[in-house]
N, C-alpha and C positions, 0 to 999 in steps of 0.2 A: 287442765286445759289450763282451767283457773292459779295453780302454782304457778303453769310454764312463760304466762304474763305475770305476774310476782317479779319474777323473782327477771323477766326487762325491763320492768322498773327499777328494782336494787339498783340494774348493772347501769344502765338511763345517770339516775340521778348518786349513783357514785359518781361520774365520771361527770359531768354539776359536780358535784360537790370535788372531788382534784383538779376543775378549772379557776374552781374560784381560789382552790388553792393556793395553784397559783398564778394564780391573780396579785391573791392578798401578801403572795411572800419575798412579791414583788414592791414593797409599800416599809417604807423604815420612821420615824418620828423620827420629824425634825422640830421643835416647837410644838407648834399647833399641826400642823402641815402632816404631812406625810408621802412620799415618795422613793426610790430606788431608782441609781444611777448599772445597771448593764454594764460589766466587765468596764471599772471604774481602775481609771487608770492619773494617776496624777504623779508630777515632776514638783519637782523641793526646789527653787535659789537663794541662797544664803541675799540680802540685800542691805549694805549695811549704811548706803544714802549720801548725803553732800550735805555739803554746805549751806546750799538753798531748804536743803529740805533733809532736815536733820533725823528721820523718822526708821531708825532698823526695822529692816520685817522678815517674816520670810516670804517671798513671791506663791504664792499654788499657783499650776495650769492646768487643765483638760488631758493630757493623750492620752485621750483615746481614737484612733483613727484622724489624730492631725496633733492640730495645737489653737490653746485659749485659753487667757485668764483665767483664774477662776475668782482667787482671794487676799487678802491678805489681811495677813497674820503679826500685829507688831512685837516684834520680841522686845528686852530691859540690854538690850546694847547689839549694838553691830556686829552679826552673824560673820565667823571668819569664817565655816567650815558646816557642813553638814554626815550623813552618817543613818544610812538603814536601818535598823534591827531586828527583832521575828519579827513575825505577823502571828498570830493566838487567837486560838475559836471557846469562846464561852454558852457554855451547853448547845452546839451542835447550831451556831444558830450566827452568832453573835462573831466579829470578824473581827477584829482590831489589827492594826499592824502599829507600827514605830518611829516614830527618828527622835534621833539628835541633834540638837545644836548648841553649836559651841561656838562662844561670845567671844568678844574682848575681854571681858570685863571681867574675866575666868572662871565663867560660870561653862556647863556644860542641858542645859536641858531639853529635858525627857518629856515627848510631846505622844500621845496616845493617838491612831488616826479610826475612825468611824468606819468600816468596809465598807458600809448602808449610804452612808453620807458624801462619805470623803471630811470631812468637820474637823479638825486638830484642839486637840485641847491640851490645856499645860497642866505636867501631873507630878512634874518632877525638877529641882534644881541645886543642880553641885559645884561645888566649889572644887578649881584645878588651878593651879599654878594664873602665874601671866600670861597677856597672849596667847590661850590655845588657837595652834595655827590651822594641824590638819588631824584628820579623821579616821580609823579603820575602826569598821565594827565584825564581831566576827559574832559566830553562833552563841557565844559565853559570851567573850568578855571584847570589849572596847579601848580603844588605846585613843589616846590624847596629846597630841602632837603639841609642844607649852613651853611657845622660842622665847620667851621675854621671858622664861627663871632656863632654862638652860634644861629641864627637864621633860619625861611620859606618865601621864597618868596612865592611870591599869583600874576596871572598873568591873565586875565579875556583873552577868546580861541574867537575869533571868527571862527564861525562853514562854512561861506562862505571865508575863507581863512584859518585862520588856522592862521590868525596874531597873535600879542601878544598884551596887552598893562596890562599893571602894573598897580597893583589895593594896598599890599600892605605889610609890613614886620614884623613880628611878632613876636619879641626879645623874647629872653628869655630862650629860646629851647636847656637844654642842649644835646649838640656838638652831634645834627643829625647824623646819617648817615645810614637810612630805615625809609622808612617810609609805611605802612597801613595804609586802609581806608574800613570802612566798611561799602557801602552804604546805612545800614538797619537806622542804629544809628546816622549815618554821621559826622562820627568822624575822626578829621588821629591822628592818633598815631606816635609819632615817638622812635626811638631805638637809648640811648647811651649813651656813657660808666659810668658818671655817671646821667642816669633817662634815667626814659620810662615821654611824655611830651602829653598831651592828652588837642584832641582844636577843638571844636564843628563848625561844619562846615555851614554859613548861607543861608540866599536862594539865596545870590548874591553873594554867593561863598568867602567872604572875613569866619574870624576863629575868629576866638575867644581863652580870655587871657591860655595861656599855665597852664595846670594842669602837673605837676608832683613832680612823683613818686621816694623813693627810685629806686635803684638797689636789684635784683629780688631773693630771695640765693637757689641756688652758683649767682654770678654776670657773667651773659650774652657778654664774648669780644673774639668778636662780637657775637652782634643779626640782623640774619635772620625775620624778620615779613611780613606775609602776614593775613590778616583778610579773614578764611573761614562760611560760612554757618554763621555770628556773631560770633564769636571767633577766637579770638585772635594764631594764632601760633609762634613760635618760637622756633626759633633754639639758642640753649644754650651752651658753648664752655666757661667756664670757665681757667684763668688760677689759678687760689686760691685754689680751688680745680681740679682737673681731673678727667673731668666728660662734659663727649658731650652727648644732652640730647633733646628732643622734647618736646618740653616746647602746655599747653594750657590755656589760660585765658582768663575771660567774663568780659566787657571793661568796667566799667559802664559810661552811658554819662555827669552824670552829677558832678561826684568827679572825673573821672580820677587813681581809687583802682581800679585796680586787682584783680580779685578774679577764684582760680581752678578749670581749669573748664574739667579736666579732669590727671590721676595719670602721667607722666614723659616717658617718655624709653627710655631707654641705646645706642647707637649706641655706647660705651661702649668705643678703643683707635682713632674711626670712629671722624678725622673731622667733620664739618658742613661747606658749605658754603652757602651754599641757597637753599629756598624751594619755590615749584610749583601744581599748584591746574592747573591741563588737565582738563573742563569741561565732564559734565558726566562722573563720574568718580571716584567712593565713596572710595580716598584713598590719601595724601597727598604727593609729591615724593622729596626726599635728595640727594640733590650735596653732598657728601661725601667724604674719603679717595679712592681714587682706583673704583670709581665709582656712581649711586647709589641706594638709595632703597626704595621704593611700601611702607608705612607707607599706612594702614588703624586703622579708627576708634576702638576699639571693647569692650561692656559695658564703662566704668566710663576711661579706660584709652586708648592704642593703640597700634598692632602689628603690625611685618616689618612680613608684606608680603615677600616678596623676595626681593633679591642682583642683580644687578646688574651688571658687572666689566664696571669698559671704559677702558684704560690707562692713561696713564699722573696722571694731579689733575684740577679736578673738579671744575674750579674755582666761576665761577655760571652758571645757570640755569633758563631756559624759556618754560611756554607751550605757543602754537600754544592759542589764546581765539577762535577756533574753536572747537580746539580738536584734542584729534587725536593723538600727535604732540607735541611732548617737543626736545628744544634742550639744548647741554651741551658745556660748552667753554675746552677745556684744554688750561691752559697758562702750561705747562710742552713742547708740542709738535704744539705748534704754528695749533688748528688745533678747528675746532669744529665739534660734533657728533649727527645726524641727531635720534632723536628715534622715531619708530614710537609705542606707543601708544593701550596695544590692550579693547578691552570692560568692563575688573577688573584688565585693571593696568598693564599690563604685558610690556616690555619692547620689541624689536626689532631693533636692528643697520638695519638704511635705507642706512644710507648715512654718509659717512667722506670725512673733507672739507676741509683745510689746506690757510690761509691767507696770506697775505707779508711777504714773508719771513726774522727772526733775528726778528718777528711783537710779543706782548703780548697777551691779550685778560684781560680786567678788565668785572665789570658785566654787564655791560653794553648790553642791547638786545634789539629791539624793530620791529616789524612787517610790512611791505604793503600788503594788497591783495586785489584785483577784480577782 
């Protein structure tokens, strides 16, 4: 009888101990305070600053269930592009993420994200060539397009720390302003003012010499590019021929030649500023003058399935890699708009959040979540 009561007390004590451990596990040290953010989701937006407020930064927004401004992290130069690196765990409990920021000063900064509090710590700065305008990260490599020096910087990524090691600088890449990666063919394509360049990715992460083609007709100025299921989607804004189109091309891995994959679709007088693909949705979303357009493939072409208006000027668009959400930056009103994406691609505004007063956002966005 006594032994049964002792066993019962032991079980009760074990339950209380487990409950206490669960509560304690929800706390993390930040200074002298202790707290833990459940379901941490953060959106990072590069901030170039303005003439009236010349303080470049990375704006951090809490994106769990909505969107709210969290903090502004100062940088040593205007942020031109952001990329998400690896998430890693130390001693089973301490989770960290990685964000890379390309600065117009010719550096790539490596930030470590505390998975408990969301705090950012600068842990490394690496020189690249002039005006790094775009970045793409794979699990093992980081590619940086240097528009001002006609080159691409390649780094290997340490999956256990996010640390960068210089691997290669590819020259002869004409004015690379944007990058697109085709994981199937293992090719990297850059868009520039005078040509498009295709590079083969080797197993070690380094790139072949660029295969560059002349600009397409009409010449896209500038072109935002994105691979979707092996097809290169491209926004075309032409100054010589007034046209704003979405185009689709297949790219030959061996020669870099472009072959049209679908009949282009015109967006009329709307300027096009970026495109994104939401996982699980058979559509591409375009940031354009005054809003976002949902474009779906039909037969050998495209169809504008819906137009969603937002105020201001959407400078860029970013898809949550887990699906279900889009984020649009608005440079006219210094804000970020969170949009919920339905199963068919339809959009609903979830939240609107303003950044630091007086600042403007470029195209760079990235996420960390755990």
